[in-house]
C-alpha positions as CSV (number, residue, x, y, z in Angstrom):
1,X,90.9,-51.4,12.4
2,X,94.1,-52.3,10.6
3,X,97.4,-51.9,12.2
4,X,100.6,-50.5,10.7
5,X,102.1,-47.2,9.5
6,X,101.0,-45.2,6.6
7,X,103.4,-45.7,3.6
8,X,105.6,-42.7,2.7
9,X,104.0,-41.9,-0.6
10,X,100.5,-42.1,1.0
11,X,101.8,-39.8,3.8
12,X,103.1,-37.3,1.2
13,X,99.8,-37.4,-0.7
14,X,98.0,-36.8,2.6
15,X,100.2,-33.8,3.4
16,X,99.5,-32.3,0.0
17,X,95.7,-32.8,0.4
18,X,95.8,-31.2,3.8
19,X,97.6,-28.2,2.4
20,X,95.2,-27.8,-0.5
21,X,92.4,-27.5,2.0
22,X,94.2,-24.9,4.1
23,X,93.1,-21.3,3.2
24,X,96.7,-20.0,2.9
25,X,97.7,-22.5,0.2
26,X,94.5,-23.1,-1.7
27,X,95.5,-20.8,-4.6
28,X,98.9,-22.6,-5.2
29,X,99.5,-25.0,-8.0
30,X,101.0,-28.4,-7.3
31,X,104.6,-27.4,-8.0
32,X,104.4,-24.5,-5.5
33,X,102.5,-26.7,-3.0
34,X,105.3,-29.3,-3.2
35,X,107.9,-26.6,-2.6
36,X,106.1,-25.3,0.5
37,X,105.5,-28.8,1.8
38,X,109.2,-29.5,1.6
39,X,109.9,-26.5,3.8
40,X,107.4,-27.5,6.5
41,X,108.3,-29.8,9.4
42,X,105.9,-32.1,11.3
43,X,105.2,-31.4,15.0
44,X,103.5,-34.2,17.1
45,X,101.4,-33.1,20.1
46,X,99.8,-35.6,22.5
47,X,96.2,-35.1,23.4
48,X,96.1,-32.6,26.4
49,X,99.5,-31.1,25.6
50,X,100.1,-27.5,24.6
51,X,101.2,-26.4,21.1
52,X,101.9,-22.8,22.3
53,X,100.9,-20.6,25.2
54,X,99.6,-17.1,25.5
55,X,102.6,-14.8,25.6
56,X,104.9,-17.0,23.5
57,X,106.7,-15.5,20.5
58,X,104.7,-15.8,17.3
59,X,107.4,-17.2,15.1
60,X,105.4,-19.8,13.1
61,X,102.0,-20.8,11.9
62,X,100.6,-24.4,11.9
63,X,98.4,-26.5,9.7
64,X,96.7,-29.2,11.6
65,X,97.2,-32.4,9.6
66,X,95.8,-35.0,11.9
67,X,93.7,-34.8,15.1
68,X,92.1,-31.7,16.5
69,X,93.3,-28.7,18.5
70,X,91.5,-25.9,20.3
71,X,92.0,-22.2,21.3
72,X,91.6,-21.5,25.0
73,X,90.6,-18.4,26.9
74,X,92.7,-17.6,30.0
75,X,91.6,-19.7,33.1
76,X,88.7,-18.3,35.1
77,X,88.7,-17.8,38.9
78,X,88.2,-21.6,39.3
79,X,91.2,-22.4,37.2
80,X,89.2,-23.6,34.2
81,X,90.2,-22.6,30.7
82,X,87.3,-22.3,28.2
83,X,87.5,-23.4,24.6
84,X,86.7,-20.5,22.2
85,X,87.5,-22.2,18.9
86,X,88.3,-25.7,17.6
87,X,91.0,-26.2,15.0
88,X,90.2,-29.4,13.0
89,X,92.4,-31.2,10.5
90,X,93.0,-29.0,7.5
91,X,92.7,-25.7,9.3
92,X,95.5,-23.2,10.3
93,X,96.4,-21.7,13.6
94,X,98.9,-19.1,14.8
95,X,98.7,-17.0,11.7
96,X,97.6,-13.7,13.3
97,X,100.6,-13.3,15.7
98,X,102.9,-14.4,12.9
99,X,101.6,-11.7,10.5
100,X,101.4,-9.1,13.2
101,X,104.9,-10.0,14.5
102,X,103.6,-10.1,18.1
103,X,103.3,-12.6,20.9
104,X,100.6,-15.2,21.1
105,X,97.3,-13.9,22.4
106,X,95.8,-17.3,23.4
107,X,96.9,-20.8,24.3
108,X,96.4,-23.6,21.8
109,X,96.4,-27.2,22.9
110,X,95.6,-30.6,21.4
111,X,92.3,-32.2,22.4
112,X,93.3,-35.4,20.6
113,X,96.6,-36.9,19.7
114,X,97.5,-34.6,16.8
115,X,100.1,-33.7,14.2
116,X,100.7,-30.3,12.7
117,X,102.8,-28.9,9.8
118,X,104.8,-26.0,10.9
119,X,105.8,-23.1,8.7
120,X,108.4,-20.8,10.2
121,X,108.5,-17.0,9.7
122,X,111.3,-17.0,7.1
123,X,109.5,-19.6,5.0
124,X,106.2,-17.8,5.3
125,X,107.8,-14.5,4.2
126,X,109.4,-16.3,1.2
127,X,106.0,-17.9,0.3
128,X,104.2,-14.5,0.4
129,X,107.0,-12.9,-1.7
130,X,106.9,-15.7,-4.4
131,X,103.1,-16.2,-4.3
132,X,101.3,-13.1,-3.2
133,X,98.0,-14.6,-4.3
134,X,98.2,-16.9,-1.3
135,X,97.3,-14.0,0.9
136,X,93.8,-13.8,-0.5
137,X,92.7,-17.0,1.1
138,X,94.4,-16.1,4.3
139,X,92.7,-12.7,4.5
140,X,89.3,-14.4,4.0
141,X,90.1,-16.8,6.9
142,X,91.2,-13.9,9.1
143,X,87.9,-12.0,8.5
144,X,85.9,-15.2,9.1
145,X,87.8,-16.1,12.4
146,X,88.2,-12.6,13.9
147,X,85.2,-10.7,12.5
148,X,83.5,-11.0,15.8
149,X,84.8,-11.2,19.4
150,X,85.7,-14.8,20.4
151,X,83.4,-16.5,22.9
152,X,83.4,-19.8,24.7
153,X,81.8,-22.7,22.8
154,X,80.1,-25.7,24.3
155,X,81.6,-28.8,22.8
156,X,79.3,-31.8,22.6
157,X,81.5,-34.8,23.5
158,X,81.9,-37.3,20.7
159,X,84.7,-39.6,22.1
160,X,84.3,-41.6,25.3
161,X,87.0,-43.6,27.0
162,X,86.0,-46.5,29.4
163,X,88.2,-47.5,32.3
164,X,87.2,-50.3,34.8
165,X,87.7,-49.7,38.5
166,X,88.7,-52.9,40.1
167,X,88.1,-56.5,38.9
168,X,84.7,-58.0,38.1
169,X,83.3,-55.0,36.1
170,X,81.4,-56.4,33.1
171,X,83.1,-54.1,30.6
172,X,82.1,-56.1,27.5
173,X,78.4,-55.8,28.3
174,X,78.7,-52.3,29.5
175,X,80.5,-51.0,26.4
176,X,78.0,-52.8,24.1
177,X,74.9,-51.4,25.9
178,X,76.4,-47.9,26.0
179,X,77.2,-48.0,22.3
180,X,73.7,-49.2,21.5
181,X,72.2,-46.3,23.5
182,X,74.4,-43.7,21.8
183,X,73.3,-45.1,18.4
184,X,69.6,-44.8,19.4
185,X,70.2,-41.3,20.5
186,X,71.6,-40.2,17.2
187,X,69.0,-42.0,15.1
188,X,69.4,-43.7,11.7
189,X,72.8,-42.1,11.1
190,X,74.1,-42.7,14.5
191,X,77.1,-44.9,13.7
192,X,79.1,-45.8,16.8
193,X,82.5,-47.4,16.8
194,X,83.9,-49.3,19.8
195,X,87.7,-49.5,19.6
196,X,89.7,-51.7,22.0
197,X,93.2,-52.8,22.6
198,X,93.3,-54.6,19.3
199,X,93.9,-51.1,17.7
200,X,96.9,-50.3,19.9
201,X,99.3,-50.2,17.0
202,X,97.1,-48.3,14.6
203,X,98.4,-45.0,13.1
204,X,96.9,-41.8,14.4
205,X,95.2,-41.2,11.1
206,X,93.2,-44.4,11.5
207,X,91.7,-43.1,14.8
208,X,90.9,-39.8,13.2
209,X,89.2,-41.6,10.3
210,X,87.1,-43.5,12.8
211,X,85.9,-40.3,14.4
212,X,85.2,-38.7,11.1
213,X,83.1,-41.6,10.0
214,X,81.1,-42.0,13.3
215,X,78.7,-40.0,15.4
216,X,80.5,-41.3,18.5
217,X,83.6,-43.4,19.2
218,X,83.9,-45.5,22.4
219,X,87.5,-46.3,23.4
220,X,87.9,-49.3,25.7
221,X,90.9,-48.9,27.9
222,X,92.7,-52.0,29.2
223,X,94.3,-51.9,32.6
224,X,96.7,-54.6,31.4
225,X,98.1,-52.3,28.7
226,X,99.1,-49.0,30.2
227,X,100.2,-47.5,26.9
228,X,96.9,-48.2,25.2
229,X,95.1,-46.8,28.2
230,X,97.0,-43.6,28.1
231,X,96.3,-43.4,24.4
232,X,92.5,-43.8,25.0
233,X,92.6,-41.1,27.5
234,X,94.3,-38.7,25.1
235,X,91.6,-39.3,22.5
236,X,88.7,-38.8,24.9
237,X,86.3,-35.9,25.5
238,X,84.9,-37.9,28.4
239,X,86.5,-40.4,30.7
240,X,84.1,-42.9,32.3
241,X,85.4,-44.8,35.3
242,X,83.2,-47.8,35.8
243,X,82.9,-49.7,39.1
244,X,80.5,-52.1,40.8
245,X,78.8,-50.3,43.6
246,X,78.7,-53.5,45.7
247,X,82.5,-54.1,45.3
248,X,85.2,-52.6,47.6
249,X,86.2,-49.1,46.7
250,X,89.7,-49.3,45.0
251,X,92.6,-47.4,46.5
252,X,93.1,-43.8,45.2
253,X,96.3,-44.7,43.4
254,X,94.5,-47.5,41.5
255,X,92.0,-45.2,39.8
256,X,94.3,-44.0,37.1
257,X,94.1,-40.2,37.5
258,X,97.8,-40.2,37.1
259,X,97.4,-41.3,33.5
260,X,95.4,-38.2,32.5
261,X,97.5,-36.7,29.7
262,X,99.3,-33.5,29.0
263,X,100.3,-30.2,30.6
264,X,97.8,-28.0,28.8
265,X,94.4,-26.6,29.7
266,X,92.4,-29.4,28.3
267,X,91.4,-32.5,30.3
268,X,88.7,-35.0,29.4
269,X,85.6,-34.7,31.6
270,X,86.0,-37.4,34.2
271,X,82.8,-39.1,35.5
272,X,82.0,-42.1,37.6
273,X,79.5,-44.8,36.7
274,X,78.4,-47.2,39.4
275,X,76.8,-50.4,38.0
276,X,74.6,-52.8,39.9
277,X,72.4,-55.9,39.5
278,X,70.0,-55.1,42.3
279,X,67.1,-52.6,41.7
280,X,67.9,-50.4,44.7
281,X,71.1,-48.6,46.0
282,X,71.9,-49.3,49.6
283,X,71.7,-46.0,51.5
284,X,75.1,-44.4,51.9
285,X,76.9,-46.8,49.5
286,X,77.7,-44.1,46.9
287,X,79.5,-41.8,49.3
288,X,82.5,-44.0,49.7
289,X,83.1,-44.0,46.0
290,X,83.0,-40.2,45.8
291,X,85.1,-39.4,48.9
292,X,88.3,-37.5,48.0
293,X,87.6,-37.6,44.3
294,X,86.7,-34.8,42.0
295,X,84.3,-36.2,39.5
296,X,82.3,-33.9,37.2
297,X,79.3,-36.1,37.9
298,X,78.4,-39.6,38.9
299,X,75.8,-42.0,37.5
300,X,73.9,-45.1,38.6
301,X,73.3,-47.8,36.0
302,X,71.4,-51.1,36.4
303,X,73.1,-53.7,34.3
304,X,70.9,-54.7,31.3
305,X,68.4,-51.9,31.9
306,X,67.9,-50.0,28.6
307,X,66.3,-47.0,30.2
308,X,69.4,-46.4,32.4
309,X,71.8,-46.6,29.4
310,X,69.7,-44.2,27.4
311,X,69.8,-41.8,30.3
312,X,73.6,-42.1,30.6
313,X,74.0,-41.5,26.9
314,X,72.0,-38.3,27.0
315,X,74.0,-37.1,30.0
316,X,77.4,-37.9,28.4
317,X,76.7,-36.0,25.1
318,X,74.9,-33.0,26.6
319,X,71.4,-34.1,25.4
320,X,70.0,-34.6,28.9
321,X,66.7,-32.9,29.9
322,X,66.8,-31.0,33.2
323,X,63.7,-30.2,35.2
324,X,63.5,-27.4,37.7
325,X,60.6,-27.1,40.2
326,X,59.8,-23.9,42.1
327,X,58.7,-23.6,45.7
328,X,55.1,-22.5,46.5
329,X,53.7,-24.4,49.5
330,X,50.6,-26.4,48.7
331,X,50.5,-24.9,45.2
332,X,53.6,-26.9,44.4
333,X,51.5,-30.1,44.3
334,X,50.8,-28.9,40.7
335,X,54.3,-30.2,39.9
336,X,53.0,-33.7,40.3
337,X,50.5,-33.2,37.5
338,X,53.2,-31.6,35.3
339,X,55.4,-34.7,35.8
340,X,52.6,-37.0,34.9
341,X,52.0,-35.1,31.7
342,X,55.7,-35.1,30.8
343,X,55.8,-38.9,31.3
344,X,52.7,-39.5,29.2
345,X,54.4,-37.4,26.4
346,X,57.5,-39.6,26.7
347,X,59.7,-36.6,27.6
348,X,62.7,-37.9,29.5
349,X,63.8,-36.3,32.7
350,X,67.5,-36.8,33.4
351,X,68.3,-34.2,36.1
352,X,66.1,-32.6,38.7
353,X,66.4,-29.7,41.1
354,X,64.2,-27.4,43.1
355,X,63.6,-25.2,46.0
356,X,61.4,-25.6,49.1
357,X,58.3,-27.8,48.2
358,X,59.5,-28.0,44.7
359,X,62.7,-29.7,46.0
360,X,60.6,-32.4,47.7
361,X,58.7,-33.2,44.5
362,X,62.0,-33.2,42.6
363,X,63.5,-35.7,45.1
364,X,60.6,-38.0,44.4
365,X,61.4,-37.9,40.7
366,X,65.1,-38.5,41.3
367,X,64.2,-41.5,43.6
368,X,62.4,-43.1,40.6
369,X,58.9,-43.0,42.1
370,X,56.1,-43.8,39.7
371,X,53.1,-41.5,39.4
372,X,50.8,-43.5,41.7
373,X,53.6,-43.8,44.3
374,X,54.2,-40.0,44.3
375,X,50.4,-39.3,44.8
376,X,50.1,-41.9,47.5
377,X,53.1,-40.8,49.5
378,X,52.4,-37.1,49.2
379,X,48.7,-37.5,50.2
380,X,49.8,-39.5,53.3
381,X,52.4,-36.9,54.3
382,X,50.5,-33.7,53.6
383,X,46.8,-34.4,53.6
384,X,46.3,-37.4,55.9
385,X,49.0,-36.0,58.3
386,X,49.5,-32.4,59.1
387,X,53.2,-31.5,58.6
388,X,52.7,-28.3,60.5
389,X,51.1,-29.6,63.7
390,X,53.9,-29.6,66.2
391,X,53.5,-26.0,67.5
392,X,56.0,-24.8,70.0
393,X,56.8,-21.7,72.0
394,X,58.0,-19.3,69.3
395,X,61.5,-18.6,70.5
396,X,62.9,-19.6,67.1
397,X,59.9,-20.7,65.1
398,X,56.2,-21.4,65.4
399,X,56.7,-25.1,64.8
400,X,59.3,-27.5,66.1
401,X,59.9,-29.1,62.7
402,X,60.1,-32.7,64.0
403,X,56.9,-33.7,62.2
404,X,58.2,-32.5,58.9
405,X,61.5,-34.3,59.4
406,X,59.7,-37.5,60.5
407,X,57.5,-37.4,57.4
408,X,60.5,-36.9,55.1
409,X,62.4,-39.7,56.8
410,X,59.4,-42.0,56.4
411,X,59.3,-41.2,52.6
412,X,63.0,-41.2,51.8
413,X,64.6,-43.3,54.6
414,X,68.3,-42.9,55.1
415,X,69.1,-42.1,51.4
416,X,71.9,-39.8,50.7
417,X,71.5,-37.3,47.8
418,X,74.3,-39.1,45.9
419,X,72.3,-42.4,46.2
420,X,69.5,-41.1,44.0
421,X,69.0,-42.5,40.6
422,X,69.1,-39.1,38.9
423,X,71.4,-36.1,39.5
424,X,69.5,-33.9,42.0
425,X,70.0,-30.7,43.9
426,X,67.9,-28.7,46.4
427,X,68.5,-25.1,47.2
428,X,68.9,-23.7,50.7
429,X,69.5,-20.2,51.8
430,X,72.7,-19.9,53.9
431,X,72.0,-17.1,56.4
432,X,75.6,-17.2,57.7
433,X,77.3,-16.7,54.4
434,X,74.4,-14.8,52.8
435,X,73.9,-16.8,49.7
436,X,72.0,-19.7,48.0
437,X,73.6,-23.1,48.1
438,X,72.7,-26.1,45.8
439,X,73.0,-29.2,48.0
440,X,74.2,-32.2,46.0
441,X,75.7,-34.4,48.7
442,X,74.7,-35.6,52.2
443,X,71.5,-36.6,53.9
444,X,68.5,-36.2,51.6
445,X,66.1,-35.8,54.5
446,X,68.3,-33.2,56.2
447,X,68.7,-31.0,53.2
448,X,65.0,-31.3,52.2
449,X,64.1,-30.2,55.7
450,X,66.4,-27.2,55.3
451,X,65.0,-26.3,51.9
452,X,61.5,-26.0,53.4
453,X,62.5,-24.3,56.6
454,X,60.5,-21.0,56.2
455,X,62.1,-18.5,58.5
456,X,60.0,-18.1,61.6
457,X,57.7,-21.0,60.7
458,X,60.2,-23.9,60.9
459,X,63.6,-23.8,62.8
460,X,66.6,-23.6,60.6
461,X,69.1,-26.4,60.0
462,X,72.7,-25.8,61.2
463,X,75.5,-27.4,59.3
464,X,79.2,-26.7,59.9
465,X,78.2,-23.5,61.8
466,X,76.2,-22.3,58.8
467,X,72.5,-21.6,59.3
468,X,70.3,-22.9,56.4
469,X,66.7,-22.0,55.7
470,X,64.1,-22.2,52.9
471,X,65.8,-21.8,49.5
472,X,62.9,-19.7,48.3
473,X,64.3,-16.8,50.4
474,X,67.0,-16.2,47.8
475,X,66.3,-18.5,44.8
476,X,62.8,-20.0,44.6
477,X,63.1,-21.1,41.0
478,X,66.7,-22.3,40.8
479,X,67.2,-22.5,37.0
480,X,70.8,-21.1,37.1
481,X,72.1,-24.3,38.7
482,X,70.7,-26.4,36.0
483,X,71.9,-24.1,33.2
484,X,75.4,-24.1,34.7
485,X,75.6,-27.9,34.4
486,X,75.4,-27.4,30.6
487,X,74.0,-30.9,30.0
488,X,71.1,-30.0,27.7
489,X,67.7,-28.3,27.5
490,X,65.9,-27.1,30.7
491,X,62.2,-27.5,31.6
492,X,60.9,-25.3,34.4
493,X,57.7,-25.3,36.4
494,X,57.1,-22.1,38.3
495,X,54.3,-21.5,40.8
496,X,52.8,-18.0,41.1
497,X,52.9,-16.7,44.7
498,X,52.6,-13.0,44.1
499,X,48.9,-12.9,45.1
500,X,49.3,-15.3,48.0
501,X,48.6,-12.6,50.6
502,X,45.8,-10.0,50.3
503,X,44.2,-7.6,52.7
504,X,40.7,-8.6,53.8
505,X,39.5,-5.2,54.9
506,X,38.4,-6.6,58.2
507,X,41.4,-5.4,60.1
508,X,44.2,-7.5,61.7
509,X,43.2,-10.4,63.9
510,X,45.1,-10.4,67.2
511,X,45.5,-13.2,69.7
512,X,45.9,-13.0,73.5
513,X,48.3,-15.2,75.3
514,X,45.4,-17.2,76.7
515,X,44.0,-17.8,73.2
516,X,47.3,-18.8,71.8
517,X,47.9,-21.4,74.6
518,X,44.4,-22.9,74.2
519,X,45.1,-23.4,70.5
520,X,48.5,-24.7,71.2
521,X,47.4,-27.3,73.8
522,X,44.0,-28.4,72.7
523,X,43.7,-27.8,68.9
524,X,47.1,-28.9,67.7
525,X,45.7,-30.7,64.7
526,X,44.6,-27.6,62.9
527,X,46.9,-26.2,60.2
528,X,46.2,-22.5,60.7
529,X,45.6,-21.6,64.4
530,X,47.3,-18.2,63.7
531,X,46.7,-17.7,60.0
532,X,48.0,-14.2,59.8
533,X,51.4,-15.0,61.2
534,X,52.0,-18.1,59.1
535,X,50.8,-16.6,55.9
536,X,52.8,-13.4,56.4
537,X,56.0,-15.4,57.1
538,X,55.6,-17.7,54.2
539,X,54.9,-14.9,51.8
540,X,57.7,-12.8,53.1
541,X,60.1,-15.7,52.5
542,X,59.3,-15.7,48.8
543,X,59.4,-11.9,48.2
544,X,63.1,-11.7,48.0
545,X,63.5,-14.0,45.0
546,X,60.5,-12.7,43.0
547,X,62.6,-10.6,40.6
548,X,65.1,-13.4,40.1
549,X,62.3,-15.8,39.4
550,X,61.0,-13.6,36.6
551,X,64.4,-13.5,35.0
552,X,64.8,-17.2,35.3
553,X,61.5,-17.9,33.5
554,X,63.2,-16.6,30.4
555,X,66.1,-19.0,30.7
556,X,64.2,-22.2,30.3
557,X,63.5,-24.0,27.0
558,X,60.0,-25.0,28.1
559,X,58.0,-23.3,30.9
560,X,55.0,-24.4,32.8
561,X,53.1,-22.0,35.1
562,X,50.0,-23.8,36.3
563,X,47.0,-21.6,37.3
564,X,46.8,-22.4,41.0
565,X,46.2,-19.0,42.5
566,X,42.9,-20.1,44.0
567,X,44.8,-22.5,46.3
568,X,46.2,-21.0,49.5
569,X,49.9,-21.6,50.1
570,X,49.1,-23.8,53.1
571,X,45.9,-25.3,51.8
572,X,47.0,-29.0,52.0
573,X,43.4,-30.0,51.2
574,X,43.9,-28.5,47.7
575,X,46.1,-31.5,46.9
576,X,43.9,-33.1,44.2
577,X,42.9,-29.7,42.7
578,X,46.5,-28.6,42.3
579,X,47.6,-31.9,40.7
580,X,44.7,-31.7,38.2
581,X,45.5,-28.1,37.4
582,X,49.1,-28.9,36.8
583,X,48.3,-31.9,34.5
584,X,45.8,-30.0,32.4
585,X,48.0,-27.0,32.0
586,X,51.1,-29.1,31.1
587,X,49.1,-31.2,28.6
588,X,48.1,-28.0,26.8
589,X,51.6,-26.5,26.8
590,X,53.1,-29.8,25.5
591,X,50.6,-30.1,22.7
592,X,51.4,-26.6,21.5
593,X,55.2,-27.2,21.9
594,X,55.1,-30.4,19.8
595,X,54.5,-28.2,16.7
596,X,57.7,-26.2,17.3
597,X,61.0,-26.8,15.5
598,X,63.0,-27.8,18.5
599,X,60.7,-30.4,20.1
600,X,62.2,-33.5,18.5
601,X,65.7,-32.3,18.9
602,X,65.3,-31.5,22.6
603,X,62.5,-33.5,24.2
604,X,62.1,-36.8,22.4
605,X,63.8,-39.8,24.1
């Protein structure tokens, strides 16, 4: 990219070209256009800074000449302001409050380093008086912009700034591999430009041109050049802080958050990437990097691993595929067959979440287990070993829960949720605060144990004085959490449980204390010594979220609902049958979906 300023005559020509494209001036001849241009002054706004705020006096309108601005809704309860419209170069903003002689109704801020041409009220009124035909284009623009109520828009990021955390980060290789992944994601027309410190002196229009010509622009910040780093951050939709997970965690003041630009409502999305050479993450290693920092998300990348860079690219530009798995006892083994079918169809899975047994299967996906490993480990845990065999006196629950916890620890070791290769959450029901919580940090074993703690069957998990039980009590099919992330299409696999308990017509079987103790002491290996109690408790735990589940089925882009109603909720021996049913059902659904218009756009890696 060439350095240097744009010559004056070229700048003047550019200004006239911008005005010709603006709806207010499109009907003017060149002489009138030159006269208007002479009355306009240039305003420079750094990326992240505010042009005007809601409530300010509407004393001028602006034509964006370079860069891009956005109109923001007032902040929500979390303090986040949502974008409801973008104002690219060549468009106007601020015209409605000027015409209506009223205060600004919304805040407008730059989302790139930008320049705008300002036309003050007196000059606007003179323009309308001398050239009333200019109002025609303006009226068309007003109808187009305000013909329907404004609503928040989801901006797919196009510019990414890279900033190394500490020495020894291989930024050359990382930037090249990420750019290649972004190019593959966008296909044949996916031009990606990587711009480094060599462009530090380039005019603003040159950076705008690079973005206009490219699908994505990657800005490489340089810790040795603070001004260039700040400029990169002002141009970015997403800021990636890149560190080596095996290196010491840098001090908080070395991370560069103080360089985030502007005083306005827009901030680049800030995310952490931890790179490594080794195939596995040491349990607990990620937590130190996240402590005390508010990242939108974090990512694990193996250096040189194409699969990981493709996953990161989809996550960054909101093309990631999320998979949500419902709870359903032994029926949830059908998820394993669905996952196998998705992998055979080369559908990427970039984020996973679930509730109860669905959460355990989702954790296996997030941990990177292959199909055979999933089957082997789950068969060992649930078929060869009885997870519900440690009966206890039912003061709190029928089972002690130690066996479930031991099997989970055997499978996942000491991993923390944040150590997993894919973003993951499991849902628990917080009985203390009376709500569903998506657990994204902390001990994986502990929170999986909480997510399957059916009230009365397994004891609850207590954390910070809150009592957590099976997530299915409130949200058995937690699609809302995945949707809220806003990273791309969502696939859901729901397990029917509505018929899981039916009257037999033979009356209610009762147990004396003597019979209970005999079963407890001498027949501990049996799964259902008191089938009526366990079945009733399990089914009762799922009833509360049934209506919510039906609504969430309509919120996914692709739904699987394997026919597993012939398998009891605690029939661990139905393992192979459930997997086969899930696989055959998913294969059929995928084959039908391939013919739809959205398949390639959403689900092809």
